[in-house]
C-alpha positions in Angstrom: 55.2 73.6 25.7 57.7 73.2 28.6 54.9 73.0 31.1 53.2 70.2 29.2 56.4 68.2 28.9 57.1 68.7 32.5 53.7 67.3 33.5 54.0 64.3 31.2 57.7 63.5 31.8 59.1 65.1 35.0 62.6 63.7 34.4 62.9 64.7 30.7 65.5 67.0 29.2 62.8 69.6 28.6 61.9 69.6 32.3 65.5 70.3 33.3 65.8 72.9 30.6 62.6 74.6 31.8 63.8 74.7 35.4 67.1 76.3 34.2 65.2 79.0 32.2 62.9 79.7 35.2 66.0 80.1 37.5 67.5 82.5 35.0 64.3 84.4 34.8 64.1 84.6 38.6 67.7 85.7 38.8 68.6 82.9 41.2 71.9 82.3 39.5 73.9 85.0 37.7 74.8 82.5 35.0 72.9 79.6 33.4 75.5 76.9 34.0 76.5 75.3 37.4 79.8 74.2 36.0 81.0 77.7 35.6 80.5 78.4 39.4 82.4 75.3 40.3 85.3 76.4 38.1 85.2 79.9 39.8 85.3 78.3 43.3 88.2 76.1 42.4 90.0 79.0 40.9 89.5 80.9 44.1 91.0 78.1 46.1 94.0 77.6 44.0 94.7 81.3 43.6 94.6 81.8 47.3 97.0 78.9 47.7 99.2 80.4 45.1 99.6 83.5 47.3 100.9 81.5 50.3 102.8 78.9 48.4 105.6 81.0 46.8 106.7 82.5 50.0 106.8 79.1 51.7 108.6 77.5 48.8 111.1 80.3 48.5 113.2 79.0 51.4 113.4 75.5 49.9 113.8 76.3 46.1 115.7 79.5 45.7 116.6 78.6 42.1 113.0 78.7 41.0 112.2 81.9 42.7 111.6 84.0 39.6 109.1 81.6 37.9 107.3 81.2 41.2 107.0 84.9 41.7 105.8 85.5 38.2 103.2 82.7 38.6 102.1 84.1 42.0 101.7 87.6 40.6 99.6 86.2 37.7 97.5 84.2 40.2 97.0 87.3 42.4 95.8 89.4 39.5 93.3 86.7 38.3 92.1 86.2 41.8 91.8 89.9 42.5 89.7 90.4 39.4 87.4 87.4 39.5 87.5 86.1 43.1 86.7 87.7 46.4 89.0 90.7 46.9 88.7 90.8 50.7 90.2 87.3 51.1 93.1 88.2 48.8 93.8 91.3 50.9 93.7 89.3 54.2 96.0 86.7 52.7 98.5 89.3 51.5 98.5 91.1 54.8 99.2 87.8 56.7 102.0 86.7 54.4 103.7 90.1 54.4 103.4 90.4 58.2 105.0 86.9 58.7 107.8 87.8 56.3 108.6 91.1 58.1 108.5 89.3 61.5 111.0 86.7 60.3 113.3 89.4 58.9 113.2 91.3 62.3 114.0 88.1 64.2 117.0 87.4 62.0 118.2 90.9 62.3 117.9 90.9 66.1 119.7 87.5 66.3 122.6 88.9 64.3 122.8 92.3 66.1 121.3 91.9 69.6 122.2 95.4 70.7 120.1 97.1 68.0 116.8 95.5 68.9 115.1 93.6 71.7 115.8 90.0 72.2 112.8 88.0 71.0 113.4 85.2 73.5 111.2 84.6 76.4 112.1 85.5 80.0 112.5 81.9 81.0 115.1 81.3 78.3 117.0 84.4 79.3 117.0 83.5 83.0 118.3 80.0 82.3 121.6 81.5 81.1 124.6 81.9 83.3 124.2 84.6 85.9 120.5 84.0 86.5 119.3 87.2 84.9 115.9 87.9 83.6 116.8 91.1 81.7 116.9 91.3 77.9 120.0 90.4 76.2 121.7 87.5 74.4 122.7 85.0 77.1 125.4 83.6 74.8 127.4 86.8 75.2 127.3 86.9 79.0 130.8 86.1 80.4 131.3 83.0 82.5 132.7 84.9 85.5 129.7 87.2 85.7 129.7 88.9 89.2 125.9 89.1 89.3 123.5 92.0 90.0 123.9 91.6 93.7 127.6 92.4 93.6 128.9 96.0 93.9 131.1 95.5 90.8 128.1 94.6 88.6 128.5 96.5 85.4 131.8 98.1 86.5 134.2 95.1 86.5 136.5 94.3 83.6 134.7 91.1 83.1 131.5 93.1 82.2 133.1 94.6 79.1 131.3 93.5 76.0 128.3 92.1 78.0 124.9 93.2 76.5 123.5 93.6 80.0 126.2 96.0 81.3 124.0 99.1 81.2 121.2 97.2 83.0 123.4 96.0 85.8 124.9 99.5 86.3 121.4 101.1 86.5 120.9 102.1 90.2 117.1 102.3 89.9 116.9 98.8 88.6 119.1 97.6 91.4 116.8 99.3 94.0 113.8 97.6 92.5 115.5 94.2 92.6 116.6 94.7 96.2 113.1 95.8 97.2 111.6 92.8 95.6 114.1 90.4 97.3 113.3 92.0 100.7 109.6 91.5 100.1 110.1 87.9 99.3 112.4 87.5 102.4 109.8 89.0 104.6 107.1 86.7 103.2 109.3 83.7 103.9 110.0 84.8 107.4 106.4 85.4 108.1 105.4 82.0 106.8 108.2 80.1 108.6 108.1 82.0 111.9 106.7 78.9 113.7 109.5 76.7 112.4 112.2 76.4 115.1 115.1 74.8 113.2 115.8 74.6 109.4 118.4 72.1 108.1 119.6 71.6 104.5 120.7 68.2 103.2 123.3 68.6 100.4 125.5 66.4 98.3 128.3 67.0 95.8 126.9 64.5 93.2 123.7 62.4 92.7 123.1 58.9 93.8 124.9 59.1 97.2 121.7 58.6 99.2 121.0 62.2 100.1 117.2 61.9 99.9 117.4 58.6 101.9 119.4 60.3 104.7 117.0 63.2 104.8 113.9 61.0 104.9 115.3 58.7 107.6 116.3 61.7 109.8 112.8 63.0 109.4 111.3 59.6 110.3 113.6 59.3 113.4 112.6 62.7 114.7 109.0 62.0 114.0 109.3 58.7 115.9 110.3 60.7 119.0 107.0 62.7 118.8 108.4 65.9 117.3 106.7 67.8 114.6 108.9 67.5 111.5 108.5 68.9 108.0 110.2 67.4 105.0 110.6 69.7 102.0 111.8 68.4 98.7 113.2 71.1 96.4 114.8 68.7 93.9 112.5 69.9 91.1 113.7 67.7 88.3 114.2 64.5 90.3 111.8 64.3 93.4 112.5 61.2 95.4 110.8 61.9 98.7 107.3 60.8 97.5 108.8 57.4 96.6 110.8 57.0 99.9 107.7 57.9 101.9 105.2 55.9 99.8 103.0 58.9 99.2 103.2 59.1 95.4 99.4 58.8 95.0 98.7 61.6 97.4 97.3 65.0 96.3 98.0 68.4 97.6 95.0 70.5 98.7 94.6 74.2 98.8 93.1 76.0 101.8 92.6 79.6 102.9 96.0 79.5 104.5 97.8 78.1 101.5 98.9 74.7 100.2 98.3 71.9 102.7 101.3 69.4 102.8 100.9 65.6 102.9 100.7 64.3 106.4 102.1 61.0 107.6 101.5 60.9 111.4 103.3 64.0 112.7 105.5 64.3 109.5 104.4 66.9 106.9 105.8 66.4 103.4 105.9 68.7 100.4 107.4 67.9 97.0 106.9 68.8 93.3 106.0 65.2 92.7 102.5 65.8 94.2 101.8 68.6 91.8 102.5 66.7 88.5 99.6 65.1 86.6 101.6 61.9 86.4 104.6 61.2 88.7 106.6 59.8 85.8 106.3 63.0 83.8 109.6 64.9 83.4 110.0 68.4 84.7 111.6 70.4 81.9 112.0 73.9 83.5 114.5 76.6 83.4 116.0 78.4 86.4 113.4 81.2 86.9 110.5 78.7 87.0 112.3 76.5 89.5 113.0 79.5 91.7 109.4 80.5 91.5 108.2 77.1 92.7 110.7 77.1 95.6 109.4 80.5 96.6 105.9 79.1 96.6 107.0 76.2 98.8 108.5 78.6 101.3 105.7 81.3 101.2 102.5 79.5 100.3 102.7 76.1 102.1 100.9 76.0 105.4 103.6 74.4 107.6 101.8 75.2 110.9 104.3 75.0 113.9 107.3 72.7 113.3 110.2 71.7 115.5 112.4 70.8 112.5 112.2 71.5 108.8 114.5 69.3 106.8 115.1 70.5 103.2 116.2 68.0 100.6 118.1 69.7 97.8 119.3 68.6 94.4 122.9 67.5 93.9 125.6 70.0 93.1 125.5 73.8 93.4 122.8 75.0 91.1 120.0 77.6 91.0 118.0 75.8 93.7 120.8 76.2 96.3 121.4 79.9 95.5 117.6 80.5 95.8 117.1 78.7 99.1 120.2 80.5 100.6 119.0 83.9 99.4 115.5 83.4 100.8 116.5 82.0 104.1 119.7 84.0 104.5 120.9 83.8 108.1 118.0 81.8 109.4 119.4 78.4 108.4 120.6 76.4 111.4 123.1 74.4 109.3 123.5 71.8 106.6 124.3 68.1 106.3 126.5 67.0 103.5 126.2 63.4 102.3 128.8 61.4 100.5 129.9 57.8 99.8 133.4 56.2 100.3 134.0 56.4 96.6 136.9 58.7 95.6 134.8 60.6 93.0 132.1 61.4 95.5 134.7 62.5 98.0 136.3 64.9 95.5 132.8 66.4 94.7 132.1 66.9 98.4 135.1 69.3 98.5 133.3 71.6 96.1 130.1 71.4 98.1 132.1 72.4 101.3 133.6 75.3 99.5 130.2 76.4 98.3 128.9 76.4 101.9 131.8 78.4 103.1 131.4 81.0 100.4 127.6 81.3 101.1 128.1 81.4 104.9 126.1 78.2 105.5 127.1 76.5 108.8 128.2 72.9 108.1 127.0 70.6 110.8 128.9 67.6 109.5 129.6 65.2 106.7 127.8 61.8 106.6 129.4 58.8 105.0 126.6 56.8 103.4 126.7 53.2 101.9 129.7 52.4 104.0 131.2 48.9 103.4 134.5 47.9 105.0 135.5 45.9 101.9 135.4 48.8 99.4 137.1 51.5 101.5 139.7 53.5 99.5 142.9 54.9 100.9 141.6 58.5 100.8 138.8 58.1 103.4 136.0 60.6 104.2 137.4 61.3 107.7 140.8 62.3 106.2 139.0 64.6 103.8 137.1 66.2 106.7 140.3 66.8 108.6 141.8 68.5 105.5 138.7 70.7 104.9 138.3 71.5 108.7 134.8 70.1 108.9 133.3 67.6 111.4 132.9 64.0 110.4 129.4 63.1 111.6 129.6 59.3 111.1 128.7 56.5 108.7 125.7 54.6 107.6 126.4 51.0 106.6 124.9 49.4 103.6 122.3 47.3 105.5 119.3 45.3 104.3 117.1 46.8 107.1 117.6 50.2 105.6 116.7 49.0 102.2 113.5 47.4 103.5 112.5 50.6 105.3 112.9 52.7 102.1 110.9 50.2 100.1 108.0 50.2 102.7 108.1 54.0 103.0 108.9 54.0 106.8 111.9 54.7 109.0 114.3 52.1 110.3 113.1 52.8 113.8 109.5 51.9 112.7 110.7 48.4 111.6 113.2 47.7 114.4 114.3 50.3 116.9 117.2 48.1 118.1 118.6 47.4 114.6 122.1 48.7 113.7 120.7 51.0 110.9 118.2 52.7 113.3 121.0 53.2 115.9 123.3 54.7 113.3 120.5 57.1 112.2 119.8 58.1 115.9 123.6 58.6 116.4 123.5 61.1 113.5 120.5 62.8 115.0 122.3 63.1 118.3 125.4 64.5 116.6 123.5 67.2 114.7 121.3 68.1 117.7 124.5 68.6 119.7 125.9 70.9 117.0 122.7 72.9 116.8 122.7 73.2 120.6 126.2 74.4 120.6 125.4 77.1 118.1 122.4 78.1 120.2 124.3 78.3 123.4 127.5 79.8 122.0 129.6 78.6 124.9 132.3 81.2 125.5 135.9 80.0 125.7 138.4 81.5 128.2 140.5 82.6 125.3 137.6 84.7 124.0 136.6 82.4 121.1 133.5 80.2 121.0 134.3 76.7 122.1 133.2 73.8 120.0 131.6 70.6 121.3 133.4 67.4 120.4 131.5 64.7 118.6 131.5 62.7 121.8 130.0 65.5 123.8 127.2 64.4 126.1 124.2 66.1 127.5 126.0 67.2 130.6 128.4 69.3 128.7 125.5 71.0 126.9 123.9 71.6 130.3 127.1 73.2 131.6 127.2 75.4 128.6 123.7 76.6 129.3 124.6 77.4 132.9 127.7 79.4 131.7 125.5 81.3 129.2 123.0 82.1 131.9 125.7 83.5 134.1 127.0 85.8 131.4 123.6 86.8 130.0 120.3 85.2 130.3 118.7 84.2 127.0 115.1 85.2 126.3 112.2 82.8 126.9 112.0 81.6 123.4 115.7 80.5 123.3 115.4 78.9 126.6 112.5 76.8 125.5 114.4 75.8 122.4 117.4 74.8 124.4 115.2 72.8 126.8 113.6 71.0 123.8 117.1 70.1 122.4 118.3 68.8 125.7 115.1 66.7 126.0 115.7 65.3 122.5 119.3 64.4 123.4 118.1 62.5 126.5 115.6 60.6 124.4 118.2 59.7 121.8 120.7 58.7 124.4 118.2 56.3 126.0 117.5 54.7 122.6 121.1 54.2 121.4 122.3 52.9 124.8 123.7 49.4 124.2 121.9 46.7 126.2 124.4 44.2 127.6 121.8 41.4 127.7 121.2 41.7 124.0 125.0 41.5 123.4 
């Protein structure tokens, strides 16, 4: 009968009923109604959600905890009996595992000595002391001596510190010392062809430190010397803007990273490594230190006469890292300040930092000088109090601003301008100081004599003759001294005042 009805009326109720009976007879569906299966599937969804929902809602509605738990248990039993049991087991395992992990993290946060700190190594290293060892950084004392100090873990300041046992471990100290020596040897091997390394420092930001470093590099490059400009200001790189090389990309070769070249000036900065130059760099201390290590070890600098390193303002992790990696191979540092009283006060801290870390100070540069806004407490008075040399001043000139905007040096725009002469005078002063340190002219009293700021090339030549009489330097030092004397002669010819122009 069903077959006849289906032939006559394919869309009739009998046809649908016949198909359902055939499906039941063939055991395609376990039950005759599709609505039942839909209900079962919906029940599976909501019961699985009921497993996750109570634990998530418990933190927000603790008053309704008992009804929620009762409902969840009922949902679990129903889903376990009628739904897929494997999914219920997986869901239970995930929720219980998350709950246990949260409980462990809370316990470790309350009692850091009982368990391991769940924080990452970057977060631990960003705390005071620069340590990468486990421990809660909030409990580390402010006057931490550091792992390099002999009193690490033994001082009274270390009492109550969670890292006291680690600092007092001799094996860990040996490993750290071995690792630092390896990095130091790598840096020395990569920079063995760099003759002179100079740091540019400042007590606070906005004093024109990057501008002075860039203009010094351009001036030395103008005199046909191979100069490298390294920007280790990780969070605020300014060198790509001052050299108009923002759109340049750093390539990688078999020898390492290839810096950006502008004539005979090679430049390296973190700004070239960012996807967009305007992207912020939100890094902690260990990650910054790792990038500085790569700049010193992995960049193919070739052979350079001068390497000028632009640093961030203040006395932060970057300064400690560059000092520990270069150690006694720095030829000196240049400290930049402005005539403002706040900048002068911050420079005192920078000078004390250099004295404590044994960095030779070549001189203090007074940038943005204007005779109208000079305070009573001037930079030269501060230098006399702190027993450092006053290198000179750079006036606030429009030619200097135009050179920075075009990404060139003042000497490239106009060699005879006042700004370019001031930059060359600073170069002459610093070269004289470096030459003095190379010669180490002996004084009759037995102490090393210092060259005055007005020292000329002849005095340096006399010092070299005196040194040769006492003990001849090796060939490499004599070549370097000869190069410095030649550079002083070139600068003297440029900064000589022409009476016709006057």
